[in-house]
C-alpha positions, -999 to 999 in steps of 0.1 A, spaced: -290 377 -333 -277 351 -308 -240 343 -311 -239 306 -318 -203 303 -307 -211 317 -273 -220 283 -259 -200 260 -282 -166 277 -277 -165 271 -239 -183 238 -231 -189 231 -194 -160 214 -177 -167 185 -153 -139 185 -127 -136 152 -108 -132 156 -70 -96 152 -58 -91 118 -43 -79 117 -7 -49 96 5 -70 65 13 -87 66 -21 -54 70 -39 -39 40 -20 -70 20 -30 -66 30 -67 -30 16 -65 -44 -16 -49 -67 -21 -78 -39 -20 -104 -10 -38 -86 -20 -72 -71 11 -93 -72 49 -91 -69 71 -121 -78 99 -131 -54 131 -123 -73 161 -131 -51 175 -164 -37 187 -160 -1 216 -181 9 204 -208 -14 176 -216 10 145 -196 1 133 -169 -23 124 -133 -12 111 -102 -29 135 -73 -29 129 -35 -24 138 -29 -60 113 -54 -73 85 -39 -51 94 -3 -63 95 -14 -99 60 -29 -97 45 1 -78 63 32 -92 41 38 -123 9 36 -103 23 57 -75 32 85 -100 -2 82 -117 -21 85 -84 0 113 -71 14 94 -41 49 98 -25 64 74 -1 87 93 23 107 74 50 121 91 80 142 75 108 129 76 143 157 57 160 187 35 153 213 14 171 244 -5 160 254 -36 179 282 -62 177 271 -98 171 303 -115 182 306 -131 148 331 -126 120 333 -134 84 358 -159 70 381 -130 62 379 -118 98 356 -88 94 332 -82 123 295 -86 116 274 -58 129 236 -58 136 217 -26 130 183 -21 145 161 9 136 126 23 137 112 42 108 81 64 101 70 56 65 48 84 53 24 81 23 17 116 10 -10 130 -13 10 152 -36 -20 175 -43 -26 181 -6 7 174 13 -11 176 47 -32 146 36 -9 118 49 -9 82 61 18 69 84 32 34 91 57 31 119 78 0 115 109 -16 130 137 -32 110 171 -48 115 199 -60 93 234 -74 96 265 -65 76 303 -67 80 307 -32 63 287 0 62 256 -13 44 236 -23 74 217 10 79 208 11 42 196 -25 42 174 -18 73 158 12 55 152 -7 23 135 -35 43 113 -11 62 101 7 31 95 -26 12 76 -41 41 54 -10 45 45 -9 8 37 -46 7 14 -43 37 -3 -10 28 -10 -20 -7 -18 -56 4 4 -71 -23 6 -109 -28 41 -124 -32 49 -157 -47 76 -178 -65 60 -174 -99 27 -167 -116 16 -204 -112 20 -201 -74 -7 -174 -71 -38 -182 -52 -70 -188 -71 -86 -156 -85 -110 -139 -62 -146 -146 -72 -169 -119 -86 -188 -103 -57 -224 -113 -51 -244 -85 -68 -268 -80 -38 -239 -80 -13 -221 -55 -34 -251 -32 -37 -259 -31 1 -223 -27 11 -217 2 -13 -248 19 1 -233 21 36 -223 56 48 -208 48 82 -188 21 99 -218 10 121 -240 5 91 -212 -14 73 -207 -37 102 -245 -44 105 -248 -51 68 -218 -74 69 -233 -95 97 -265 -98 77 -248 -114 47 -246 -152 42 -212 -169 44 -211 -173 7 -218 -136 2 -191 -127 26 -165 -149 8 -172 -131 -25 -175 -95 -11 -145 -92 12 -127 -68 -12 -159 -46 -14 -160 -44 24 -123 -34 26 -128 -7 -1 -158 7 17 -139 9 50 -112 30 33 -139 52 16 -158 58 49 -126 65 68 -114 89 42 -148 108 42 -146 110 81 -111 124 80 -121 150 54 -151 160 76 -127 166 106 -105 190 86 
């Protein structure tokens, strides 16, 4: 007699393929689109802070298994010849950083951004300010985050991609084919499908990097 539990006790498990670093970055891009400028600078303009960017991204970074690891390449401290009202000398710190985005499930799967940064301070905070600026800038650019004064200042929502443009772009398996298909689209199709093109670039690049390893 056949044991009926033999098959039901251990159903087949479908294990999704592990996402590479570019695919994980793209998953974060899908979820986090906008960061509000949260600090007034010298009463003249608004800016987004490192803490605000981190707060907006952290949950998605953890969910996607991404680490952001900064390392300093170089740094120099210079005098500015200026002083505060209390007489403290204002120093200018210039540094270069390598900001590494790491796939926690495959630590050798990495993406690097090298960025220069500088800051001024009359105490010992200049190096920390420069590091925060470098990490913030790298995250804003890598995740292509929009910044604005408030929700009302956001640009108009991106239109839904043209179905045919989406279909032919997502069928591309290499950069040459992607470029050729993009040239064949109408101007209206291109306007609606820019995000699809960017996502396919990341997908193809990720596949090429995996093939090399």
